[in-house]
CHARMM-style PDB file with segment names, atoms N, HN, CA, C and O in Angstrom:
ATOM      1  N   MET     1     -24.143 -12.665 -16.240  1.00  0.00      PROA
ATOM      2  CA  MET     1     -22.905 -11.926 -16.421  1.00  0.00      PROA
ATOM      3  C   MET     1     -23.217 -10.433 -16.306  1.00  0.00      PROA
ATOM      4  O   MET     1     -24.118  -9.912 -16.964  1.00  0.00      PROA
ATOM      5  N   THR     2     -22.451  -9.773 -15.458  1.00  0.00      PROA
ATOM      6  HN  THR     2     -21.720 -10.196 -14.923  1.00  0.00      PROA
ATOM      7  CA  THR     2     -22.678  -8.346 -15.277  1.00  0.00      PROA
ATOM      8  C   THR     2     -21.956  -7.560 -16.367  1.00  0.00      PROA
ATOM      9  O   THR     2     -21.115  -8.094 -17.090  1.00  0.00      PROA
ATOM     10  N   VAL     3     -22.298  -6.305 -16.463  1.00  0.00      PROA
ATOM     11  HN  VAL     3     -22.981  -5.871 -15.875  1.00  0.00      PROA
ATOM     12  CA  VAL     3     -21.674  -5.429 -17.459  1.00  0.00      PROA
ATOM     13  C   VAL     3     -20.186  -5.295 -17.167  1.00  0.00      PROA
ATOM     14  O   VAL     3     -19.367  -5.291 -18.086  1.00  0.00      PROA
ATOM     15  N   TYR     4     -19.837  -5.187 -15.891  1.00  0.00      PROA
ATOM     16  HN  TYR     4     -20.503  -5.190 -15.145  1.00  0.00      PROA
ATOM     17  CA  TYR     4     -18.423  -5.062 -15.527  1.00  0.00      PROA
ATOM     18  C   TYR     4     -17.634  -6.288 -15.947  1.00  0.00      PROA
ATOM     19  O   TYR     4     -16.569  -6.155 -16.550  1.00  0.00      PROA
ATOM     20  N   SER     5     -18.135  -7.485 -15.642  1.00  0.00      PROA
ATOM     21  HN  SER     5     -19.000  -7.593 -15.152  1.00  0.00      PROA
ATOM     22  CA  SER     5     -17.396  -8.695 -15.992  1.00  0.00      PROA
ATOM     23  C   SER     5     -17.303  -8.864 -17.504  1.00  0.00      PROA
ATOM     24  O   SER     5     -16.299  -9.361 -18.015  1.00  0.00      PROA
ATOM     25  N   LEU     6     -18.349  -8.451 -18.221  1.00  0.00      PROA
ATOM     26  HN  LEU     6     -19.164  -8.048 -17.805  1.00  0.00      PROA
ATOM     27  CA  LEU     6     -18.311  -8.522 -19.678  1.00  0.00      PROA
ATOM     28  C   LEU     6     -17.245  -7.579 -20.238  1.00  0.00      PROA
ATOM     29  O   LEU     6     -16.463  -7.971 -21.104  1.00  0.00      PROA
ATOM     30  N   LEU     7     -17.214  -6.343 -19.749  1.00  0.00      PROA
ATOM     31  HN  LEU     7     -17.850  -6.025 -19.046  1.00  0.00      PROA
ATOM     32  CA  LEU     7     -16.213  -5.380 -20.211  1.00  0.00      PROA
ATOM     33  C   LEU     7     -14.800  -5.816 -19.829  1.00  0.00      PROA
ATOM     34  O   LEU     7     -13.865  -5.657 -20.613  1.00  0.00      PROA
ATOM     35  N   ALA     8     -14.648  -6.361 -18.636  1.00  0.00      PROA
ATOM     36  HN  ALA     8     -15.408  -6.490 -17.998  1.00  0.00      PROA
ATOM     37  CA  ALA     8     -13.332  -6.805 -18.188  1.00  0.00      PROA
ATOM     38  C   ALA     8     -12.827  -7.956 -19.041  1.00  0.00      PROA
ATOM     39  O   ALA     8     -11.645  -8.008 -19.382  1.00  0.00      PROA
ATOM     40  N   SER     9     -13.720  -8.884 -19.389  1.00  0.00      PROA
ATOM     41  HN  SER     9     -14.680  -8.843 -19.112  1.00  0.00      PROA
ATOM     42  CA  SER     9     -13.282 -10.010 -20.205  1.00  0.00      PROA
ATOM     43  C   SER     9     -12.993  -9.582 -21.638  1.00  0.00      PROA
ATOM     44  O   SER     9     -12.101 -10.139 -22.278  1.00  0.00      PROA
ATOM     45  N   LEU    10     -13.730  -8.603 -22.151  1.00  0.00      PROA
ATOM     46  HN  LEU    10     -14.455  -8.151 -21.632  1.00  0.00      PROA
ATOM     47  CA  LEU    10     -13.500  -8.132 -23.509  1.00  0.00      PROA
ATOM     48  C   LEU    10     -12.208  -7.330 -23.636  1.00  0.00      PROA
ATOM     49  O   LEU    10     -11.536  -7.401 -24.665  1.00  0.00      PROA
ATOM     50  N   THR    11     -11.858  -6.578 -22.617  1.00  0.00      PROA
ATOM     51  HN  THR    11     -12.403  -6.520 -21.781  1.00  0.00      PROA
ATOM     52  CA  THR    11     -10.662  -5.736 -22.685  1.00  0.00      PROA
ATOM     53  C   THR    11      -9.423  -6.431 -22.133  1.00  0.00      PROA
ATOM     54  O   THR    11      -8.321  -5.898 -22.263  1.00  0.00      PROA
ATOM     55  N   GLY    12      -9.567  -7.592 -21.527  1.00  0.00      PROA
ATOM     56  HN  GLY    12     -10.462  -8.025 -21.421  1.00  0.00      PROA
ATOM     57  CA  GLY    12      -8.426  -8.300 -20.970  1.00  0.00      PROA
ATOM     58  C   GLY    12      -7.942  -7.716 -19.663  1.00  0.00      PROA
ATOM     59  O   GLY    12      -6.810  -7.983 -19.260  1.00  0.00      PROA
ATOM     60  N   LEU    13      -8.756  -6.931 -18.989  1.00  0.00      PROA
ATOM     61  HN  LEU    13      -9.676  -6.714 -19.317  1.00  0.00      PROA
ATOM     62  CA  LEU    13      -8.352  -6.292 -17.735  1.00  0.00      PROA
ATOM     63  C   LEU    13      -8.857  -7.035 -16.501  1.00  0.00      PROA
ATOM     64  O   LEU    13      -8.760  -6.518 -15.388  1.00  0.00      PROA
ATOM     65  N   ALA    14      -9.386  -8.221 -16.682  1.00  0.00      PROA
ATOM     66  HN  ALA    14      -9.464  -8.641 -17.587  1.00  0.00      PROA
ATOM     67  CA  ALA    14      -9.882  -8.981 -15.536  1.00  0.00      PROA
ATOM     68  C   ALA    14      -8.722  -9.309 -14.603  1.00  0.00      PROA
ATOM     69  O   ALA    14      -7.729  -9.893 -15.038  1.00  0.00      PROA
ATOM     70  N   GLY    15      -8.829  -8.952 -13.350  1.00  0.00      PROA
ATOM     71  HN  GLY    15      -9.635  -8.478 -12.996  1.00  0.00      PROA
ATOM     72  CA  GLY    15      -7.797  -9.216 -12.359  1.00  0.00      PROA
ATOM     73  C   GLY    15      -6.701  -8.169 -12.288  1.00  0.00      PROA
ATOM     74  O   GLY    15      -5.795  -8.301 -11.466  1.00  0.00      PROA
ATOM     75  N   GLN    16      -6.747  -7.149 -13.104  1.00  0.00      PROA
ATOM     76  HN  GLN    16      -7.484  -7.042 -13.772  1.00  0.00      PROA
ATOM     77  CA  GLN    16      -5.700  -6.126 -13.092  1.00  0.00      PROA
ATOM     78  C   GLN    16      -5.902  -5.102 -11.982  1.00  0.00      PROA
ATOM     79  O   GLN    16      -4.944  -4.448 -11.569  1.00  0.00      PROA
ATOM     80  N   GLY    17      -7.115  -4.952 -11.498  1.00  0.00      PROA
ATOM     81  HN  GLY    17      -7.894  -5.483 -11.833  1.00  0.00      PROA
ATOM     82  CA  GLY    17      -7.398  -3.955 -10.466  1.00  0.00      PROA
ATOM     83  C   GLY    17      -6.664  -4.217  -9.173  1.00  0.00      PROA
ATOM     84  O   GLY    17      -6.172  -3.285  -8.537  1.00  0.00      PROA
ATOM     85  N   LYS    18      -6.582  -5.496  -8.768  1.00  0.00      PROA
ATOM     86  HN  LYS    18      -6.982  -6.253  -9.285  1.00  0.00      PROA
ATOM     87  CA  LYS    18      -5.901  -5.783  -7.509  1.00  0.00      PROA
ATOM     88  C   LYS    18      -4.415  -5.477  -7.607  1.00  0.00      PROA
ATOM     89  O   LYS    18      -3.809  -5.065  -6.618  1.00  0.00      PROA
ATOM     90  N   TRP    19      -3.814  -5.669  -8.781  1.00  0.00      PROA
ATOM     91  HN  TRP    19      -4.306  -6.004  -9.584  1.00  0.00      PROA
ATOM     92  CA  TRP    19      -2.403  -5.349  -8.944  1.00  0.00      PROA
ATOM     93  C   TRP    19      -2.178  -3.853  -8.944  1.00  0.00      PROA
ATOM     94  O   TRP    19      -1.155  -3.375  -8.454  1.00  0.00      PROA
ATOM     95  N   PHE    20      -3.131  -3.106  -9.494  1.00  0.00      PROA
ATOM     96  HN  PHE    20      -3.962  -3.494  -9.892  1.00  0.00      PROA
ATOM     97  CA  PHE    20      -3.022  -1.647  -9.470  1.00  0.00      PROA
ATOM     98  C   PHE    20      -3.037  -1.134  -8.033  1.00  0.00      PROA
ATOM     99  O   PHE    20      -2.177  -0.340  -7.649  1.00  0.00      PROA
ATOM    100  N   PHE    21      -4.005  -1.579  -7.239  1.00  0.00      PROA
ATOM    101  HN  PHE    21      -4.703  -2.224  -7.550  1.00  0.00      PROA
ATOM    102  CA  PHE    21      -4.098  -1.099  -5.864  1.00  0.00      PROA
ATOM    103  C   PHE    21      -2.942  -1.607  -5.007  1.00  0.00      PROA
ATOM    104  O   PHE    21      -2.494  -0.897  -4.106  1.00  0.00      PROA
ATOM    105  N   ALA    22      -2.453  -2.807  -5.263  1.00  0.00      PROA
ATOM    106  HN  ALA    22      -2.817  -3.383  -5.994  1.00  0.00      PROA
ATOM    107  CA  ALA    22      -1.272  -3.293  -4.551  1.00  0.00      PROA
ATOM    108  C   ALA    22      -0.063  -2.432  -4.908  1.00  0.00      PROA
ATOM    109  O   ALA    22       0.776  -2.148  -4.053  1.00  0.00      PROA
ATOM    110  N   GLY    23       0.022  -2.018  -6.173  1.00  0.00      PROA
ATOM    111  HN  GLY    23      -0.661  -2.249  -6.867  1.00  0.00      PROA
ATOM    112  CA  GLY    23       1.111  -1.133  -6.594  1.00  0.00      PROA
ATOM    113  C   GLY    23       1.046   0.220  -5.926  1.00  0.00      PROA
ATOM    114  O   GLY    23       2.075   0.803  -5.585  1.00  0.00      PROA
ATOM    115  N   VAL    24      -0.165   0.723  -5.738  1.00  0.00      PROA
ATOM    116  HN  VAL    24      -1.001   0.249  -6.016  1.00  0.00      PROA
ATOM    117  CA  VAL    24      -0.330   2.006  -5.040  1.00  0.00      PROA
ATOM    118  C   VAL    24       0.209   1.900  -3.617  1.00  0.00      PROA
ATOM    119  O   VAL    24       0.906   2.797  -3.145  1.00  0.00      PROA
ATOM    120  N   PHE    25      -0.117   0.804  -2.938  1.00  0.00      PROA
ATOM    121  HN  PHE    25      -0.684   0.075  -3.322  1.00  0.00      PROA
ATOM    122  CA  PHE    25       0.381   0.638  -1.570  1.00  0.00      PROA
ATOM    123  C   PHE    25       1.882   0.366  -1.550  1.00  0.00      PROA
ATOM    124  O   PHE    25       2.554   0.751  -0.594  1.00  0.00      PROA
ATOM    125  N   ALA    26       2.427  -0.288  -2.579  1.00  0.00      PROA
ATOM    126  HN  ALA    26       1.881  -0.601  -3.355  1.00  0.00      PROA
ATOM    127  CA  ALA    26       3.874  -0.488  -2.660  1.00  0.00      PROA
ATOM    128  C   ALA    26       4.585   0.856  -2.825  1.00  0.00      PROA
ATOM    129  O   ALA    26       5.620   1.091  -2.201  1.00  0.00      PROA
ATOM    130  N   LEU    27       4.034   1.735  -3.660  1.00  0.00      PROA
ATOM    131  HN  LEU    27       3.193   1.543  -4.167  1.00  0.00      PROA
ATOM    132  CA  LEU    27       4.603   3.074  -3.797  1.00  0.00      PROA
ATOM    133  C   LEU    27       4.501   3.867  -2.501  1.00  0.00      PROA
ATOM    134  O   LEU    27       5.410   4.624  -2.160  1.00  0.00      PROA
ATOM    135  N   LEU    28       3.405   3.697  -1.783  1.00  0.00      PROA
ATOM    136  HN  LEU    28       2.667   3.083  -2.060  1.00  0.00      PROA
ATOM    137  CA  LEU    28       3.249   4.357  -0.488  1.00  0.00      PROA
ATOM    138  C   LEU    28       4.316   3.888   0.497  1.00  0.00      PROA
ATOM    139  O   LEU    28       4.867   4.693   1.247  1.00  0.00      PROA
ATOM    140  N   ILE    29       4.605   2.596   0.496  1.00  0.00      PROA
ATOM    141  HN  ILE    29       4.157   1.942  -0.114  1.00  0.00      PROA
ATOM    142  CA  ILE    29       5.636   2.062   1.391  1.00  0.00      PROA
ATOM    143  C   ILE    29       6.999   2.654   1.047  1.00  0.00      PROA
ATOM    144  O   ILE    29       7.758   3.033   1.939  1.00  0.00      PROA
ATOM    145  N   VAL    30       7.308   2.732  -0.244  1.00  0.00      PROA
ATOM    146  HN  VAL    30       6.692   2.424  -0.969  1.00  0.00      PROA
ATOM    147  CA  VAL    30       8.586   3.332  -0.659  1.00  0.00      PROA
ATOM    148  C   VAL    30       8.652   4.781  -0.198  1.00  0.00      PROA
ATOM    149  O   VAL    30       9.674   5.226   0.325  1.00  0.00      PROA
ATOM    150  N   TRP    31       7.563   5.515  -0.392  1.00  0.00      PROA
ATOM    151  HN  TRP    31       6.733   5.154  -0.817  1.00  0.00      PROA
ATOM    152  CA  TRP    31       7.536   6.920   0.032  1.00  0.00      PROA
ATOM    153  C   TRP    31       7.709   7.031   1.546  1.00  0.00      PROA
ATOM    154  O   TRP    31       8.451   7.890   2.025  1.00  0.00      PROA
ATOM    155  N   LEU    32       7.029   6.169   2.297  1.00  0.00      PROA
ATOM    156  HN  LEU    32       6.427   5.472   1.908  1.00  0.00      PROA
ATOM    157  CA  LEU    32       7.149   6.208   3.759  1.00  0.00      PROA
ATOM    158  C   LEU    32       8.577   5.935   4.210  1.00  0.00      PROA
ATOM    159  O   LEU    32       9.041   6.515   5.192  1.00  0.00      PROA
ATOM    160  N   LEU    33       9.267   5.067   3.508  1.00  0.00      PROA
ATOM    161  HN  LEU    33       8.891   4.596   2.710  1.00  0.00      PROA
ATOM    162  CA  LEU    33      10.646   4.762   3.877  1.00  0.00      PROA
ATOM    163  C   LEU    33      11.619   5.881   3.509  1.00  0.00      PROA
ATOM    164  O   LEU    33      12.690   5.995   4.105  1.00  0.00      PROA
ATOM    165  N   LEU    34      11.249   6.705   2.528  1.00  0.00      PROA
ATOM    166  HN  LEU    34      10.380   6.612   2.043  1.00  0.00      PROA
ATOM    167  CA  LEU    34      12.134   7.769   2.077  1.00  0.00      PROA
ATOM    168  C   LEU    34      11.875   9.133   2.724  1.00  0.00      PROA
ATOM    169  O   LEU    34      12.671  10.056   2.554  1.00  0.00      PROA
ATOM    170  N   VAL    35      10.774   9.268   3.459  1.00  0.00      PROA
ATOM    171  HN  VAL    35      10.127   8.518   3.597  1.00  0.00      PROA
ATOM    172  CA  VAL    35      10.447  10.546   4.101  1.00  0.00      PROA
ATOM    173  C   VAL    35      11.494  10.844   5.176  1.00  0.00      PROA
ATOM    174  O   VAL    35      11.795   9.977   5.996  1.00  0.00      PROA
ATOM    175  N   PRO    36      12.047  12.047   5.185  1.00  0.00      PROA
ATOM    176  CA  PRO    36      13.038  12.396   6.218  1.00  0.00      PROA
ATOM    177  C   PRO    36      12.419  12.361   7.627  1.00  0.00      PROA
ATOM    178  O   PRO    36      11.227  12.605   7.812  1.00  0.00      PROA
ATOM    179  N   ARG    37      13.268  12.052   8.599  1.00  0.00      PROA
ATOM    180  HN  ARG    37      14.237  11.854   8.448  1.00  0.00      PROA
ATOM    181  CA  ARG    37      12.780  11.951   9.982  1.00  0.00      PROA
ATOM    182  C   ARG    37      12.227  13.263  10.508  1.00  0.00      PROA
ATOM    183  O   ARG    37      11.359  13.259  11.381  1.00  0.00      PROA
ATOM    184  N   GLU    38      12.709  14.374   9.999  1.00  0.00      PROA
ATOM    185  HN  GLU    38      13.414  14.378   9.290  1.00  0.00      PROA
ATOM    186  CA  GLU    38      12.213  15.677  10.459  1.00  0.00      PROA
ATOM    187  C   GLU    38      10.738  15.865  10.102  1.00  0.00      PROA
ATOM    188  O   GLU    38      10.008  16.549  10.819  1.00  0.00      PROA
ATOM    189  N   ARG    39      10.307  15.271   9.013  1.00  0.00      PROA
ATOM    190  HN  ARG    39      10.900  14.716   8.430  1.00  0.00      PROA
ATOM    191  CA  ARG    39       8.922  15.434   8.560  1.00  0.00      PROA
ATOM    192  C   ARG    39       7.917  14.671   9.407  1.00  0.00      PROA
ATOM    193  O   ARG    39       6.730  14.998   9.408  1.00  0.00      PROA
ATOM    194  N   ILE    40       8.383  13.659  10.127  1.00  0.00      PROA
ATOM    195  HN  ILE    40       9.347  13.394  10.127  1.00  0.00      PROA
ATOM    196  CA  ILE    40       7.455  12.858  10.932  1.00  0.00      PROA
ATOM    197  C   ILE    40       7.674  13.058  12.430  1.00  0.00      PROA
ATOM    198  O   ILE    40       7.196  12.270  13.246  1.00  0.00      PROA
ATOM    199  N   GLY    41       8.398  14.113  12.781  1.00  0.00      PROA
ATOM    200  HN  GLY    41       8.787  14.753  12.118  1.00  0.00      PROA
ATOM    201  CA  GLY    41       8.558  14.476  14.183  1.00  0.00      PROA
ATOM    202  C   GLY    41       9.549  13.630  14.944  1.00  0.00      PROA
ATOM    203  O   GLY    41       9.421  13.477  16.159  1.00  0.00      PROA
ATOM    204  N   GLN    42      10.541  13.073  14.260  1.00  0.00      PROA
ATOM    205  HN  GLN    42      10.645  13.197  13.274  1.00  0.00      PROA
ATOM    206  CA  GLN    42      11.537  12.248  14.932  1.00  0.00      PROA
ATOM    207  C   GLN    42      12.942  12.786  14.699  1.00  0.00      PROA
ATOM    208  O   GLN    42      13.890  12.012  14.569  1.00  0.00      PROA
ATOM    209  N   ALA    43      13.079  14.100  14.646  1.00  0.00      PROA
ATOM    210  HN  ALA    43      12.309  14.729  14.752  1.00  0.00      PROA
ATOM    211  CA  ALA    43      14.378  14.713  14.352  1.00  0.00      PROA
ATOM    212  C   ALA    43      15.340  14.592  15.529  1.00  0.00      PROA
ATOM    213  O   ALA    43      16.545  14.458  15.319  1.00  0.00      PROA
ATOM    214  N   GLN    44      14.838  14.637  16.762  1.00  0.00      PROA
ATOM    215  HN  GLN    44      13.859  14.745  16.933  1.00  0.00      PROA
ATOM    216  CA  GLN    44      15.719  14.628  17.941  1.00  0.00      PROA
ATOM    217  C   GLN    44      16.337  13.249  18.152  1.00  0.00      PROA
ATOM    218  O   GLN    44      17.552  13.117  18.297  1.00  0.00      PROA
ATOM    219  N   ARG    45      15.492  12.234  18.168  1.00  0.00      PROA
ATOM    220  HN  ARG    45      14.505  12.342  18.050  1.00  0.00      PROA
ATOM    221  CA  ARG    45      15.990  10.873  18.395  1.00  0.00      PROA
ATOM    222  C   ARG    45      15.016   9.883  17.767  1.00  0.00      PROA
ATOM    223  O   ARG    45      13.856  10.207  17.510  1.00  0.00      PROA
ATOM    224  N   VAL    46      15.499   8.694  17.530  1.00  0.00      PROA
ATOM    225  HN  VAL    46      16.441   8.431  17.739  1.00  0.00      PROA
ATOM    226  CA  VAL    46      14.658   7.643  16.960  1.00  0.00      PROA
ATOM    227  C   VAL    46      13.971   6.915  18.120  1.00  0.00      PROA
ATOM    228  O   VAL    46      14.643   6.401  19.014  1.00  0.00      PROA
ATOM    229  N   PRO    47      12.645   6.871  18.107  1.00  0.00      PROA
ATOM    230  CA  PRO    47      11.942   6.179  19.195  1.00  0.00      PROA
ATOM    231  C   PRO    47      12.060   4.662  19.041  1.00  0.00      PROA
ATOM    232  O   PRO    47      12.462   4.175  17.984  1.00  0.00      PROA
ATOM    233  N   PRO    48      11.711   3.915  20.091  1.00  0.00      PROA
ATOM    234  CA  PRO    48      11.697   2.450  19.962  1.00  0.00      PROA
ATOM    235  C   PRO    48      10.720   2.036  18.853  1.00  0.00      PROA
ATOM    236  O   PRO    48       9.814   2.796  18.509  1.00  0.00      PROA
ATOM    237  N   TRP    49      10.900   0.849  18.302  1.00  0.00      PROA
ATOM    238  HN  TRP    49      11.636   0.232  18.581  1.00  0.00      PROA
ATOM    239  CA  TRP    49      10.112   0.439  17.141  1.00  0.00      PROA
ATOM    240  C   TRP    49       8.616   0.458  17.413  1.00  0.00      PROA
ATOM    241  O   TRP    49       7.844   0.752  16.501  1.00  0.00      PROA
ATOM    242  N   TRP    50       8.176   0.155  18.630  1.00  0.00      PROA
ATOM    243  HN  TRP    50       8.804  -0.084  19.371  1.00  0.00      PROA
ATOM    244  CA  TRP    50       6.741   0.114  18.909  1.00  0.00      PROA
ATOM    245  C   TRP    50       6.112   1.501  19.012  1.00  0.00      PROA
ATOM    246  O   TRP    50       4.887   1.626  19.021  1.00  0.00      PROA
ATOM    247  N   ARG    51       6.943   2.550  19.091  1.00  0.00      PROA
ATOM    248  HN  ARG    51       7.938   2.449  19.084  1.00  0.00      PROA
ATOM    249  CA  ARG    51       6.429   3.925  19.103  1.00  0.00      PROA
ATOM    250  C   ARG    51       6.810   4.689  17.840  1.00  0.00      PROA
ATOM    251  O   ARG    51       6.578   5.894  17.743  1.00  0.00      PROA
ATOM    252  N   ASN    52       7.396   3.983  16.870  1.00  0.00      PROA
ATOM    253  HN  ASN    52       7.584   3.004  16.949  1.00  0.00      PROA
ATOM    254  CA  ASN    52       7.856   4.611  15.645  1.00  0.00      PROA
ATOM    255  C   ASN    52       6.690   4.699  14.648  1.00  0.00      PROA
ATOM    256  O   ASN    52       6.114   3.682  14.263  1.00  0.00      PROA
ATOM    257  N   VAL    53       6.360   5.903  14.248  1.00  0.00      PROA
ATOM    258  HN  VAL    53       6.828   6.730  14.562  1.00  0.00      PROA
ATOM    259  CA  VAL    53       5.242   6.143  13.337  1.00  0.00      PROA
ATOM    260  C   VAL    53       5.502   5.491  11.981  1.00  0.00      PROA
ATOM    261  O   VAL    53       4.585   4.941  11.369  1.00  0.00      PROA
ATOM    262  N   ARG    54       6.718   5.549  11.521  1.00  0.00      PROA
ATOM    263  HN  ARG    54       7.462   5.995  12.018  1.00  0.00      PROA
ATOM    264  CA  ARG    54       7.065   4.987  10.215  1.00  0.00      PROA
ATOM    265  C   ARG    54       6.834   3.470  10.184  1.00  0.00      PROA
ATOM    266  O   ARG    54       6.301   2.939   9.210  1.00  0.00      PROA
ATOM    267  N   VAL    55       7.234   2.788  11.245  1.00  0.00      PROA
ATOM    268  HN  VAL    55       7.666   3.220  12.036  1.00  0.00      PROA
ATOM    269  CA  VAL    55       7.062   1.333  11.298  1.00  0.00      PROA
ATOM    270  C   VAL    55       5.592   0.962  11.211  1.00  0.00      PROA
ATOM    271  O   VAL    55       5.225   0.059  10.460  1.00  0.00      PROA
ATOM    272  N   TRP    56       4.752   1.646  11.965  1.00  0.00      PROA
ATOM    273  HN  TRP    56       5.050   2.380  12.575  1.00  0.00      PROA
ATOM    274  CA  TRP    56       3.331   1.320  11.960  1.00  0.00      PROA
ATOM    275  C   TRP    56       2.674   1.668  10.632  1.00  0.00      PROA
ATOM    276  O   TRP    56       1.797   0.938  10.170  1.00  0.00      PROA
ATOM    277  N   ALA    57       3.080   2.761  10.018  1.00  0.00      PROA
ATOM    278  HN  ALA    57       3.793   3.353  10.393  1.00  0.00      PROA
ATOM    279  CA  ALA    57       2.517   3.134   8.717  1.00  0.00      PROA
ATOM    280  C   ALA    57       2.897   2.110   7.647  1.00  0.00      PROA
ATOM    281  O   ALA    57       2.069   1.757   6.807  1.00  0.00      PROA
ATOM    282  N   VAL    58       4.131   1.639   7.671  1.00  0.00      PROA
ATOM    283  HN  VAL    58       4.804   1.926   8.353  1.00  0.00      PROA
ATOM    284  CA  VAL    58       4.556   0.623   6.703  1.00  0.00      PROA
ATOM    285  C   VAL    58       3.814  -0.690   6.952  1.00  0.00      PROA
ATOM    286  O   VAL    58       3.401  -1.352   6.000  1.00  0.00      PROA
ATOM    287  N   LEU    59       3.643  -1.070   8.200  1.00  0.00      PROA
ATOM    288  HN  LEU    59       3.979  -0.532   8.973  1.00  0.00      PROA
ATOM    289  CA  LEU    59       2.902  -2.306   8.502  1.00  0.00      PROA
ATOM    290  C   LEU    59       1.455  -2.236   8.030  1.00  0.00      PROA
ATOM    291  O   LEU    59       0.927  -3.211   7.494  1.00  0.00      PROA
ATOM    292  N   ILE    60       0.819  -1.096   8.225  1.00  0.00      PROA
ATOM    293  HN  ILE    60       1.248  -0.304   8.660  1.00  0.00      PROA
ATOM    294  CA  ILE    60      -0.568  -0.937   7.787  1.00  0.00      PROA
ATOM    295  C   ILE    60      -0.660  -0.972   6.266  1.00  0.00      PROA
ATOM    296  O   ILE    60      -1.554  -1.614   5.715  1.00  0.00      PROA
ATOM    297  N   ALA    61       0.248  -0.292   5.587  1.00  0.00      PROA
ATOM    298  HN  ALA    61       0.974   0.229   6.035  1.00  0.00      PROA
ATOM    299  CA  ALA    61       0.238  -0.296   4.121  1.00  0.00      PROA
ATOM    300  C   ALA    61       0.531  -1.687   3.574  1.00  0.00      PROA
ATOM    301  O   ALA    61      -0.077  -2.100   2.587  1.00  0.00      PROA
ATOM    302  N   ALA    62       1.447  -2.413   4.194  1.00  0.00      PROA
ATOM    303  HN  ALA    62       1.941  -2.078   4.996  1.00  0.00      PROA
ATOM    304  CA  ALA    62       1.752  -3.781   3.753  1.00  0.00      PROA
ATOM    305  C   ALA    62       0.556  -4.703   3.973  1.00  0.00      PROA
ATOM    306  O   ALA    62       0.270  -5.564   3.141  1.00  0.00      PROA
ATOM    307  N   THR    63      -0.138  -4.521   5.085  1.00  0.00      PROA
ATOM    308  HN  THR    63       0.093  -3.821   5.761  1.00  0.00      PROA
ATOM    309  CA  THR    63      -1.344  -5.313   5.341  1.00  0.00      PROA
ATOM    310  C   THR    63      -2.410  -5.034   4.298  1.00  0.00      PROA
ATOM    311  O   THR    63      -3.052  -5.960   3.803  1.00  0.00      PROA
ATOM    312  N   GLN    64      -2.602  -3.780   3.964  1.00  0.00      PROA
ATOM    313  HN  GLN    64      -2.081  -3.028   4.366  1.00  0.00      PROA
ATOM    314  CA  GLN    64      -3.573  -3.422   2.926  1.00  0.00      PROA
ATOM    315  C   GLN    64      -3.179  -4.024   1.581  1.00  0.00      PROA
ATOM    316  O   GLN    64      -4.039  -4.488   0.833  1.00  0.00      PROA
ATOM    317  N   MET    65      -1.897  -4.021   1.274  1.00  0.00      PROA
ATOM    318  HN  MET    65      -1.198  -3.644   1.882  1.00  0.00      PROA
ATOM    319  CA  MET    65      -1.430  -4.580   0.019  1.00  0.00      PROA
ATOM    320  C   MET    65      -1.707  -6.084  -0.025  1.00  0.00      PROA
ATOM    321  O   MET    65      -2.125  -6.605  -1.059  1.00  0.00      PROA
ATOM    322  N   ILE    66      -1.480  -6.776   1.071  1.00  0.00      PROA
ATOM    323  HN  ILE    66      -1.140  -6.353   1.911  1.00  0.00      PROA
ATOM    324  CA  ILE    66      -1.747  -8.215   1.138  1.00  0.00      PROA
ATOM    325  C   ILE    66      -3.235  -8.476   0.997  1.00  0.00      PROA
ATOM    326  O   ILE    66      -3.633  -9.409   0.300  1.00  0.00      PROA
ATOM    327  N   VAL    67      -4.067  -7.668   1.647  1.00  0.00      PROA
ATOM    328  HN  VAL    67      -3.743  -6.910   2.213  1.00  0.00      PROA
ATOM    329  CA  VAL    67      -5.522  -7.830   1.538  1.00  0.00      PROA
ATOM    330  C   VAL    67      -5.968  -7.695   0.089  1.00  0.00      PROA
ATOM    331  O   VAL    67      -6.762  -8.510  -0.381  1.00  0.00      PROA
ATOM    332  N   TYR    68      -5.483  -6.695  -0.628  1.00  0.00      PROA
ATOM    333  HN  TYR    68      -4.838  -6.033  -0.246  1.00  0.00      PROA
ATOM    334  CA  TYR    68      -5.862  -6.522  -2.026  1.00  0.00      PROA
ATOM    335  C   TYR    68      -5.372  -7.675  -2.893  1.00  0.00      PROA
ATOM    336  O   TYR    68      -6.069  -8.088  -3.820  1.00  0.00      PROA
ATOM    337  N   LEU    69      -4.183  -8.200  -2.606  1.00  0.00      PROA
ATOM    338  HN  LEU    69      -3.617  -7.864  -1.853  1.00  0.00      PROA
ATOM    339  CA  LEU    69      -3.665  -9.289  -3.430  1.00  0.00      PROA
ATOM    340  C   LEU    69      -4.379 -10.615  -3.162  1.00  0.00      PROA
ATOM    341  O   LEU    69      -4.605 -11.400  -4.082  1.00  0.00      PROA
ATOM    342  N   VAL    70      -4.727 -10.858  -1.910  1.00  0.00      PROA
ATOM    343  HN  VAL    70      -4.543 -10.220  -1.162  1.00  0.00      PROA
ATOM    344  CA  VAL    70      -5.357 -12.135  -1.575  1.00  0.00      PROA
ATOM    345  C   VAL    70      -6.852 -12.125  -1.866  1.00  0.00      PROA
ATOM    346  O   VAL    70      -7.372 -13.067  -2.464  1.00  0.00      PROA
ATOM    347  N   TRP    71      -7.545 -11.074  -1.450  1.00  0.00      PROA
ATOM    348  HN  TRP    71      -7.123 -10.309  -0.964  1.00  0.00      PROA
ATOM    349  CA  TRP    71      -9.007 -11.044  -1.585  1.00  0.00      PROA
ATOM    350  C   TRP    71      -9.514 -10.070  -2.648  1.00  0.00      PROA
ATOM    351  O   TRP    71     -10.721  -9.852  -2.753  1.00  0.00      PROA
ATOM    352  N   GLY    72      -8.620  -9.486  -3.429  1.00  0.00      PROA
ATOM    353  HN  GLY    72      -7.640  -9.662  -3.343  1.00  0.00      PROA
ATOM    354  CA  GLY    72      -9.009  -8.453  -4.387  1.00  0.00      PROA
ATOM    355  C   GLY    72      -9.691  -8.948  -5.633  1.00  0.00      PROA
ATOM    356  OT1 GLY    72     -10.054  -8.150  -6.496  1.00  0.00      PROA
TER     357      GLY     72
END
């Protein structure tokens, strides 16, 4: 038993880290969805979804969140 696992079991925090990091990415997704279009260089027109920076950033953050929840 490592020191980390011993401390985690004593404090009841075992498994809480993955939820914390998933929450960080969930907050990032909310922030990405709320950022005005002018801030990401799309003030003139909305590009197609495959060239939209917001779509790709949300997909990457969601993928990271899934990775932390499944393998964290």
